[in-house]
N, C-alpha and C positions, 0 to 999 in steps of 0.2 A: 361660512356656505359655498357650496361650488356653485359653477355656472356655467358648467361645462355639460352636464347630464340634461336629456331629452327625451331620450325615451327608455325605459325599463322595461326587463322581461318577469315573467315569476313562471316558476314550475312546482308540480309536488314530485319527488321521486320517488324509489323505492317503497317500502309496505304501506299501506294509508293509513290513517290515523284521526280519528273525531277529531276536528276544528280545523283539518286543514283549509275548509271552504272559509272558514272566519277567517283569517292568516290571507286568503289571497283573496279575499274581500278587503281588508287591512291596508294591504299594498296597494290596489288598485282607486281607492277611493283618497289613500294616502296622496299616491302620485296627482292624481286631479285637482285635491287639495291646494297643489306644491304648485297646477299648473306644466305636468309634467306628462307623457304619453307611455301610455300602459299595454306591453302587451304578452298575454297569453299564451306556454307553451303546451302544450296538449302532448303526454304520456312523457314526464320528461327528461333525461339524456339522450331519448329514443328521437323526440320531437325536436328537440336542437338538431341531432344530425342528418336528420327527413328534412327542416324546414317547417316542421306545422307547429306557424303560430296563427294568432287572431290579434287583434286590434280589443282593447277590454274597456271603456268607460266606468263611471259611476253607477249607471243603469243600469250596466252587463253583470253587475255580479247580485244583482236587488231576490233578494230572499234564498238566501241560498248560509246564510249564518248560522240557519239551525236542522243542518245538513251536514250527514256525515262523508264522511271519504271524501271524493275532490272531483267535481268538474271537469279539473285538466287533466283528469286522469291519472293514470302512474304507471310508471317498467320498469324493471332492472332490464338496462342496455350493456347486450356483450360488445354493439358496436363501438360503447364509451371509451370500454378499457384499451380500447387500439387508439395510436396515434392518429392515424388516416381517418378513425370516427371524428374525432379529437380534434381535428384540422375542418373535416366537415361542419360538422356543429362551427367553432370560430365564427367560416368564410358563412354560414348560414345568419349568424349577428349581424356580423360588419352588412349584409348585404340589404339587413333588414334594419339598417342603420341604430339598431341598438345600443347604447351607451357602456349600459350593467343588466345584473343577472339577480335576482333573486331566488336562493333552493332551498324549498321546504323538505325538509327529512332527518333521517338521522346518520352516522357514521358513513354509511357506505357513499347517502351523497355528498359528506364532506369531503370527504377522501379525493372524490375527482373531483370539486368544485376546487381542489386544493393541488391537481393533478396539473387541471385545465389553465387554472392562474398563472403556476410558472413557467407553464411550453410560451400560453398567451397574453400573459398580464393582461387579463382582461378582470374588473372589476366583478366582486363576489360575494353576497351579505348569504350567510342560513341562515335559516328560523328549524331549529330542532324540535321535529313533529316525526315523532317515534310514542308507542304506547309504552316500550318497558323502561320508560325515565332512566336511560343508559347512557347520556352524553356528559362528561364533564361542564364545570362552567355556569351553568342552569339548576335552578332548588327544583325544578318539575319542567317539562317535555309538555310539548299539543298532543294531546290524545291518552295521557296517565291518567289525569281526574275520571274521565269518562269511562277509560277502560273499568278499574279499578272499583266503578258503582254497577257498571253490569256483572262482573265478576259477585261479589258479594251480595246484587237482587239472585243470579242462579245457588248462589251456594247457599240463601236463603231457603229457598224451594225445594232444595235437592235433602238439607237436614231435614223438611216436614216428611218426606219419605224414610227419611232414615229411622227418623225414631218411632214412627210407625210397624217398622219392622225389625227394630234393633240392628237394623246396619252399619257395616264400617263404610265409608265411601271414600276413596280417592280422588283427588279433581284434581286436574290438572289445568296448571295456567299458563299462560304465556310468558316467555323467560328462559333464554335460553344460554344468555350470558350474564344475568342479573336477577335476583328475585325480590328485587320491590313492588311488584303485584304482587305476588305471591304471598309476602310478610302484610304489604300492609292490607291485603283480601283478607288475610287469613286473620290476622287479631279483629279483623272488622266486623266481619263473620261468626267470628267464636269456633276458631279451628281447634281441636286438639292436638294435631300438630304442623307445622309448617318447616316444609323441604324446600331447600335453597341452594342454589350452585357453590352460595360463599362459605357456605357451612355443610361437612360430610356428619350427619346425624351420625350414619351408619345403619343397619340393618334389625341390628341384633339391638341395639338401643332401640331403636324406634318401635320393635313388636315391646320391650319392656315396658316402656311409657306407655303403649298401649293396654297393655296387663293391669299395670299402674290401676289406668283409667275405668278398666272395668271393675276392679276388687272397691275403688271409692264410690260408682255406685252406675256410673254412665252405663248406660244402656244402647248407649249410638256414638259415634264419634266421626268427623269429620276430620282429614285428613291434604290441604295444599299442597298439594307438591308442585313446584315448578317443571317448566319441561325440560333445562338443564340440567335439574338436579341428576347427579352420580351416584346414589347408591345402589340404583341400579340398572341392567339394563336399557329399561324402558318403567313405565309405568303398571303394564300389563304383568313384565314380571314380578314384579315388586310385588303387586296383588298376590302374585301366584306364592310368593315368598311368605306372603302375611297369611296364605289360607293352611300355607303347610305348617304353620309355626302358631296360627292363634288359630282353636276352633268354633271360639266361643262365640267368634262374630261372623255374619253374611256379607262376605268383604264386592262391595259394588263397583265397579271403573266409572270414572265420567270426564270426557277428554271436551274440554269448550270449547278449543278451537276459534276460528277464523273468529265466531260470535264476538267475541270479545274485540273484535279493530270496527265493527258496525254500530250503525244508531244515531241518535241526533248527541252531538254533544254537549257537553253538561254547562250549565254558567260559568264554573271555571274556567271550561276552555276554551269558552268563546273571549271569555273578556281577555283572557292570557295570549290568546291567537290575535286577538284586534293590537293587543297592547304590545305586542311580537312583531307586529306584518307595520304600525308606523313606525316601530323603533329600526327598521333594517331601512323603509326609506331614506330617515332622518341621519341614520349614516354614512352609507351612499351619498347624500347632499352633504356632509360633511366629510365629505374628501378620503372614508374608511373601506376598505376592502380587504379580502381574506380574511371575512370574522362572522365567527356567531354570534345572534343576539338574544341575548338568554336572562333571566330573571333571579338576582342572588337578593333574599331578607327583603323582597317584592320591589327591588327598583332593579329595574331595566339597565343591562348592562353588554357593554361589546369585548368578545371575548377570540383572542385566535384562533383560526381552526384548527390546527394545531396541540394548540391544548385543551381543547374540545372532547380530541379524541385519543390523552392522555390515560387509557385505561378506564373502564366502566365506573361509574359514584359508586364509593366503599357504601357498602351496608351501614343501618344505622343499629350500634350491638347494644343502644337503647331499647329500641324496638324485639328484640330479639329476646332482651331480658324481659318487657313488659308481656312478649307472646308466653312466655315460661311460665311466670307468675299467675297468668287469667287463665291458662288453660289448664289447673292444677282440680 
């Protein structure tokens, strides 16, 4: 175990995700457990550049495990994209006598950590905090489970009105490059079709599928669309195409948007965030750096940052098969 560490900083960067507060809490209390000082950095990398720091102790993070978002705030920092900005961040870390950094975020956060470590040889460990579940080296990211449950609950409510009016609803969910939310929530909510970036269903095939659903006796349908799906220019253009080719349905569009990021984290996300937060401090004490802490087969693991960024996780083909079978 390393004896050099005395002060560890923690920040959240990029899009917020339910469970980030639980992860911060775990890092802070793990530091307290190991007699280390912990420093919170506000507004992500932008806060590093500006030296926006605050000392945190075990009591500083009480009553936040159940709160969505991040009390340290988050931001996307243009300044950190410059060498001058990263130098300012390093200078503030050294001035505050900080020995290591825990970053909580997604691929942009990890990319910044890689560059910063290459330039300044500064110990950094990352935690995967993103609702998209698009990070390699971990089965699940912090916030993903909560977002799934939020989407399923919303679709359940949309289905009530779809059934009442014989409507076809296109429901757009987050997932610019990854279809995990759409695929899993679509299966969980009983969607008739699921459109994801990893699989191009095609407009004509979609319409044919909806026609078959109508003939089979379905009076309403739900189509879940990941925002990165490439079938149409956007979900509204896709709705227009369906209206032109499928007069049997009244077509409506619902974009769930940022509602998917908010809300109290699920129990799973709270436990996951707590395990990974403790794992981050353990890794730093063991001398590890430039790694992400993830969960694989229910075991906490360390994965090099560069490995975590080698493309998004491949979509589960078995889930696509399940979706096809259960939606007939």
